[in-house]
N, C-alpha and C positions, 0 to 999 in steps of 0.2 A: 504494500500500500504506500502510495506516494503522498506525502504531506506537502501541500502548497501553501507557502506563506504569502499573505497579501498585506500590503500596507493599508492602514486605516486612512480614510479620506478626512479632510478637515471638518466636514459636516458630521461625520461619525464621531470624531474627537469632541466636537462641541456638545453633541448629545451625551456622550459619556461624562464629560466634565460636569454638565448640568445634573446628572444623576449622582455623581460622586460628591459634589459640593452643594448641598441644599442651600437655597437662599442666594447663591451666587448667580450672576448673569453671564452667560456665554454669548458672544457675538462674533461674527466673522466680518472683518473690515479689510478690504483689499487682499483677501486670501489669508489673512492672519487671524488667529484665534485670540480674542481679548476676553479675559475673565475679570469681572468686577465683583468686589465684595458685597455682602448684604448691605442694604441701605440703613444708615444710622437714623436716629430719632428725628433730627432736624431735617434731614433729607426727606424722610417720609412726610414730615409736617409740611414742607414746601409743596410736595406733589399733591397732598390732600387739599391744602388750602387754596392753591392755584386752581385746581380742578373744581373745587366748590365755588370759587368766585366766578369762574367762566360759566359754570352751569347757571348760577344766579343772574348772570348778565344776559341770559337768553339763548344759550347754546342750542337747546332742544328746539326752540321756536325758529331758530335760524337754520335748522336742518343739520345740526352738528351733534357729535358725540364726544365726550371727554373720556379718554381711555389711558390708564397707566399700564405700562409694561407690555404693550402689544408690538409685534415685530413689523419692521419696515423692510421689505425686500429691496435690495440695492442693485442698481445696474452695473456696479463696478467689478463684479466677478460672478462666476457661475453659482457659488454658494453663499454669496455675501448677504448679510442682513444685520440690522441694528435693532436694539430694543430700547427706544427712548424711555426716559423716566415717565413722561406724560406726552400724550398726543391729542390734538384736536383734529378730528376726522369727519368726513362727510357721513351722514346717516346711512347711506347705502354701502358702507364699508364691507358688509358681508359678501357682496358680489365681487369684491376685489381680492379675495383670498388667493394667494399664490401657493403656499405650502407652509407647514410647520408653524401655524399661528402668525405667519408673516403676510402682509398685505401690500398690494401694488402702491407705489408712491403717489400716484395721482389723486388718491383720496385723503392725503394728509394735508392739512392747512397750516399746522404749527407743530413743531416738536420742541420739547423742553428737556434739557439735561441739567442736572445739578451735579457739580463735580464731586468726586470722591478722591481716593488715592491715585486714580488714573486720570488726573485732570488734563493732561496733555492730549489724551484721546478726544475728550470733549471739546477742547479749544483749538486743536490743530487738525486732527484726522477727520473728525466728524463734519466740520464745516465743508470740507472738500466733497465728501461722499453725499451729504445731504443736498448740496448744490447740484451735483451731478444728477441726483434723483429728482431735482426740480421742486424740492420742498420750499414753499413760499416764505415761511418764517421759521427761523431756528433761533431759540433763546437758550443761552448758557448762563446759569447762575454759577459763576466762578468763585467758589468759596475760598480758594487759595489766595486769590488776588483781590478779594472783596469788591468785585464788580460784576455787572451783568452785561453780557454782549448780546446784541440783537442783530442777526443777519437776516436780510430780506432781499426779495426780488432777484433770484439767481438768473443770470444770463450767460449763455454759452457754457453752462456747467460750472459757473463760479459766482460766488456772492461778492458784491462790492465790500469795501471795508465795513466792519460792523459799527453800529452805534454803541457807545460805551456809557454805562450809567453807574453812578456811585451811590453809596448809602445816603438816605434822606431824599432821594429822587423817586419819581414815579415814571413808569414806562407805559405809554399808550400803545395798546395792541394795534398793529397795522390793520387797515380796513380789509385786507385780503383774508384775515382770519374769519371775519363774519360776525363778530360781536364787538360792541363798544365797551372798553374797559381799560382802566389804568391799574397796573400792578405795582406795588411797592417794592423797591429794591431790597429793603430790609426783610420783607416777607420772603422774597426769592432766595436770599442768602441764609436766613435764619429759621425759616419755617413758621414764623409768626411776626406780626408787626410789633 
């Protein structure tokens, strides 16, 4: 009997890591496996509070859903996907399922990432892949540098330079999101005002 050894694919490795490390998030960005630690309390607070405020601002009435932790299928590689901390998506998202709880990018209106120990992924790598995917608005709560970056209106697979906001300021959501709301930088960085 011959035993054939086969190398594991990156997608299989991501699935295994997810099983081995409960609470961690495995993503594939440009063919590289990225594993993020479980969300801390203030990180969770930001995701919950921002989602709550967007719902209160009329997301459902605008034909939108607020979803934490759903996958965004990326056009940057055959197995690439990201799992943003929070997404604002069109209500018909169910029709855009690609695979593995990952959805086509055209239904995403805004993605939010709150930095953790892998802050460079959120501030350097993800703006590139989200722009290539055509995500209209990408918000990064950069806790390491105490600022919020807002990337909008990608063209030719790139975002223009981000708008930068500091503590004490408010960020108006761009019209393309579909709801009118200003978010506090302090809320985005700390999980509460």
